FILO-680428 format. One record per residue (C-alpha): x, y, z; residue in three letters. Coordinates in steps of 0.25 Angstrom, whole numbers, padded with zeros to 4 digits, always signed. Layout:
<lolums>
XYZALA...
</lolums>
This chain:
<lolums>
+0001+0000-0001UNK+0011+0010+0004UNK+0018+0006-0010UNK+0006+0011-0017UNK+0001+0022-0011UNK+0018+0029-0012UNK+0018+0024-0027UNK+0001+0032-0028UNK+0010+0044-0020UNK+0020+0045-0032UNK+0010+0043-0042UNK+0001+0052-0036UNK+0012+0064-0033UNK+0018+0062-0046UNK+0002+0065-0055UNK+0000+0077-0045UNK+0012+0084-0048UNK+0008+0082-0062UNK-0007+0087-0060UNK-0002+0099-0052UNK+0005+0102-0064UNK-0004+0103-0072UNK-0013+0112-0066UNK-0014+0125-0072UNK-0007+0137-0063UNK-0006+0151-0067UNK+0002+0149-0081UNK-0007+0138-0087UNK+0000+0126-0083UNK+0002+0114-0086UNK-0013+0108-0088UNK-0015+0120-0099UNK-0006+0107-0108UNK-0018+0101-0107UNK-0031+0109-0108UNK-0030+0114-0096UNK-0028+0130-0102UNK-0041+0132-0108UNK-0050+0140-0096UNK-0066+0132-0097UNK-0070+0145-0091UNK-0065+0156-0087UNK-0069+0150-0070UNK-0066+0136-0069UNK-0055+0127-0074UNK-0053+0117-0086UNK-0059+0104-0086UNK-0044+0099-0086UNK-0040+0107-0075UNK-0051+0104-0066UNK-0048+0088-0070UNK-0034+0095-0066UNK-0039+0096-0053UNK-0046+0086-0051UNK-0037+0075-0052UNK-0026+0083-0047UNK-0035+0084-0033UNK-0038+0066-0034UNK-0022+0065-0037UNK-0020+0076-0025UNK-0030+0067-0016UNK-0024+0053-0021UNK-0010+0058-0017UNK-0015+0062-0002UNK-0020+0050+0000UNK-0005+0041-0004UNK+0000+0051+0005UNK-0009+0049+0017UNK-0011+0033+0014UNK+0005+0033+0014UNK+0005+0041+0027UNK-0003+0034+0034UNK+0004+0017+0027UNK+0019+0025+0032UNK+0014+0030+0045UNK+0010+0014+0050UNK
</lolums>
C-alpha cells in the first residue's frame, strides 16, 4: 500500500505541476496554445479554462489524499 501511495504521489505531483503551468496568467499562459486564449464571454472564462480548473482541483484532491495516507502509514 505504501508503494502504491508513493507512486501515486509522484505521478500526481508531476501532473499537478503541468496543470498549474497550463493555467492562464496575466500574460496568456500556456493554455492559449490549446484554445484557452479565446474568451467565451467577457465575464466568464472559456470552456477549456473551466475544464482545466476542474482537472487541477481533482489532481490536488488526489495529491492531498496521497499525502495524508502516506503520513498515516509512516506514522504507524
